[in-house]
N, C-alpha and C positions, 0 to 999 in steps of 0.2 A: 470349488475347484481350486487346486493348488497352483500358485504362480511359479514357484521354484523352491529348491531346498528340500531337505529331508522331511520336514514337517509342513503340513499345509499352511500356507500363509497368503492371505489372511486366513484366520481360523475357519474351518469348515462350517461351524455352527453360527458364524456371524450373520450369514444371509437370512436365517430365520428371524433373527432379531430385527432386521430391517423389513421383514415380510417380503423378501425377494426370492425368486426361484434360484436354484443353484446356477451360477453363471456358466456359460459355454466357454468363456475365455477370460482370464485375468492377466492384464499386462501392467508391469511396473513402469511408471513414467518418471523421468528425471524431474526433480522438484526444485531445481535452481538452488538458491541460497538457503532455503528452508531445510531444517532437519526432519521435517515430516516426510512420511512415506506416502506416495500418491500412486493410485492404480486406476487403469481404465477397465471398467467392468462391462462385459458383454452379456446380456441376458436375452431371452427370446423376444421380449417385448420392447426393450429400451436399452440404451447405454448410459452408464453412470460414471462419475468421477468419485473415487473413494479416497479420503485423506485420513491418515492415521497419525496422531500426535501423541507423544509420550505424556502420561499424566504427571510425570515427575519433572518435566521440562520447566525451567523458570520462566520461559517465554510463553508457555501454554496458557490458553484461556478457554473457557467454556464456550462452545458454539451454540448452546441451547437458546439463549436470549436473542442473539443475532438471527438465528434461524426462524424463530417465531416472528421477528420483525419482518424478515424477507417474505415469509408466507403471507403476511398481511399486505405488504407492499406489492406483491405480485398480483393480488386481486385488483389493485389500482392501475398497475402498469405491467401487464404480462409481456410486453414487447422487450423491455430492458431489464426486468427483475427476474432472476431464475425461478422456475416453478419447482419448488422442492417437494419431495415425496412426503407422505403423511408422517412417516418416521424418518427423520433426516439426521439424527444425532444419537449415538450410542456410546456409553462408557463400558468397555469390556476388555479383559485380558491385559490390563495395564495401559490401555490406550483410549484416547478419545477418537471415535470414528465419525467422520462427516461424509454424508452422501448427498451429492448434488447432480443435476443432469449434466451429461457430457455435451459440451457445445462444440460443434464442428466449425472451424474457422482457422484463419492464419494469423500468426503473430507478425507485427511490423517492427523493425528496428528503427531507431531514431532517424537514421539517414535514409530511410525509405518513406518517411512521412512528408507529404506535400502540404501546402497551406490548406487545401481543401480537406485533407484528412484531419489536421489539427482542428479545423472548424467543426467537422462532424463529431470528433471526440468531445469537444467542449459542449456542443449542443446536446449530445447524449448524456453527458455528465449532469447537465442541468435538469434533464428529465428524471434521471435517477435520483438526484437530490430531492426533487419535488415529491416523488413517490415515497421516499424514506421519511420526509418531513410529515406527510399526511399520515403515514403509518406509525411513526414514533414520536411526533411532536417536536416543537421548538421551544427554546427558552432563551431569554436575554439574561446572561450571567457574566461575571468577571471572566476574562480570558484565562486567568489562572486556574479556573475550574476545568479546563479542557485537557484531554489527553495529549493533544498536540503541544501544549505548554509543558505539562508535567514530565513527559518523556524527554523532551529536549532539555529542559532545565536540569533534570537529574543527571543526564549524561554529561552535559557541559560543566556542571558544578564539579562532578567527579574528575573530569578532564583538567579543569583549572587546578584542583588540588594536586593531581598527579604531576602536572607541569611545574608547580611551585615547589613541591617537596623532593623531587628526585629527577634524575635523567631518565626519561621515559623510554623503555626499549620498544623498538619497532621491528616487526618481522621483515624479512628480506624483500617481500613483494612490494613493500612500501619504499624502503630505502633504495631499492634498485630502479625505481621509476626515474626517468629523465628529469622530471620536474621536482623531485624530492627536496633538493637543496632550497628551492624557492618556497616550497610548502613548509619545510621545517623552520625556515627563518621567520615565518609569519604565524606560526601555530598559536602562540600565546595571545597575540593581538586578535587573531581570528576568533578565538574562544571568547575573549573579553567583549568584542563587538556583538557577537551573537547573544551573549548574556545581557548586554546592555539593551538590545532590542526587546528581549523577552521581559526584562524587568520593567521597562517603560510601558509595556502593554499589559502587565499582569492584572492590574485592577480595572482596566478598560472593559466596559460592558460590551459584549458582542453577542450575536445570535448564534446559538449552538443547536445542533440537531444531529441525528444519525447521518453519517456519510459513508462512503465506501471504505476509506481508511488507507488504501494503498494502490491507487489507480495508475501506477507506472505502466509503461507500454507493454511490459511482459504479462500484464493481467488483462490485456485487451485481445479480443479475437475479431478478425475482419473477414468479410466476404466482399471482394472487390474494393470499392471505396466507401463501404458502409460498415460501421461497427456491428458485429454479429452478437457480441455479448461481453460482459465483464465477469471475471472470475475472482475468487478469493476475497469475498466481502468480509471485512472485519467489523464494520458498523460501530465505530466509536462515536461518542457524543462530542462533536467538534465543530469548529467553523468550516463552512464550505471552502474557504480559502486554503485550508490544509490539503484538500484534494486537488485543487487547481495548482498548487505549488508542486505537488508530487507528479501530476500529469505533465506539466510544462518542464519540470526538472528532469524529465527523462531525456530531453534533448541535451546531448553531451557537450556540444560546441557553443550553443547560444541559448542556454536555458532561460535567462532572465527576459530576453526579447520574446521567447515563445510563451512564457507565463503571461506577459503583457497581452499577447495576442489571444490566448485562450480565455483570459478574463474578459476581453472585449467581446469575443464571440459568445461567451456565456451570457453576458449582459444583453446582447441582442436577442438571445433566446428567451430570457426573462421578460423582456419588453414585449415579445410576441405571445408569450404564454397566457392563456386565460387565467385570471385570478379570482373571478367572482365566486367560485364554488370552494375555494380553499380556506376561507375563514382566516384565522390568525396564522395558519401554517402555510405561508407563502414564501416563495423565493425572492430574495432581494438581489440587487446588483452587488457583485463581490467588491471588496476593498482591495484594489490592486496592490497597494503598498503593503498590506498585511500578507498577501500571498507571496510577494517578493521577499519579505523578511522571513517568512516561514521556510521558503526555499533555501535561503542562506543559512539560517540556524540549523535546518534539517540536514543540509549537506555537511556542515562542520560536525554535527553530532554523529552522522553516519560514518565519518572518517574514524572517530574514536570507537564506535561500536564495532566496526570491522576489525580494528586493531585488537580489541578484546576477543572477538570470535577467532581470529587467527592465532592469538596467543593460547587460547583454550584448545583449539583444534587446528594444528599447523597444516595438515594434509587436506586442504579444501580442494574442491573440484575446479575444473577449468572455468566454469561459469563464475565462480566466486573470484578467481584470479582476474578475470576480465572486468568484473564489477569494481574491484579495488582499483585497478588500473584507470578506469573511467573516473572514479571519485577523486583519486589523487590528482589526475590531470585537470579536473574542474576547479580545484581549490585556488590556484593563483588568480585566475580571471574573476572568480567569485569574490575573492578578497579585494581585488582592484575595484570591482563594482561597489562593494560595500564601503570602501574608503571614499569613493566619490560621492556617496550619499551624505557624508558628514556625520 
């Protein structure tokens, strides 16, 4: 069934590749900052979320391995890991197509999150990590082996070079922000401090495992005061602290205090969780300092990644404009926090 336009889109013969009946309705869904196309697919038996990512996109990654991991993890924890169909990933028509169950729930903004909701999110994330560790294993390796390190380090190294070599142009959405003068005055030192943290940790051995990869509040769905599900699993092999930093970092006004809270609630769940049947794949209490450092370096790196995205595509949507406004507004207090750490 066509969603819109002169030609059927998604392609009419895509459904057979997923062994799906022809949908009764296809709805295009806004996909936030992602360039992927997202659809809600209604079929007689179930509803699905279909995501199309260009094969030529530099940010594209294969969903095949993460989907195999999620299928295994779902057998261990069907409550919090999505139950993927037998065929959940197809490469066709110049796109990677990802099919996952449609989860009914509500999104919560950071200013709608109570202490109880942050606690519920932290506890749920611990259970998700436990299932992913059982399905995908854990290893103790240098922190420099992690995606969390590699992505931040590359972005910040490029930012340092750009700041050193020329006057870096910034799109109007940045320079028009009320806090931009303060942000601009601390850019170089902010990057240097973030790189300092990463370099000090690079050879430190940490426990790595598959994690969600991007559990900001926009990827949570809620029913009342309980998490209904997580969406957009990326499943990188990373420290659990990277997820805790991203979750708590969703709080725009007081992210570092919230990260401390979610780390403490996560630890409580670890202490309560049965460990006897997990063998070597067991959850440990998170390192709060690592989570806080990852939140800081991640925020600074996102500032420069967003600058690049706006430079390449100036006409971003309102959601992107709002996100940049939030990031720019967070930098001065984050810089102050980091300076206080010495």
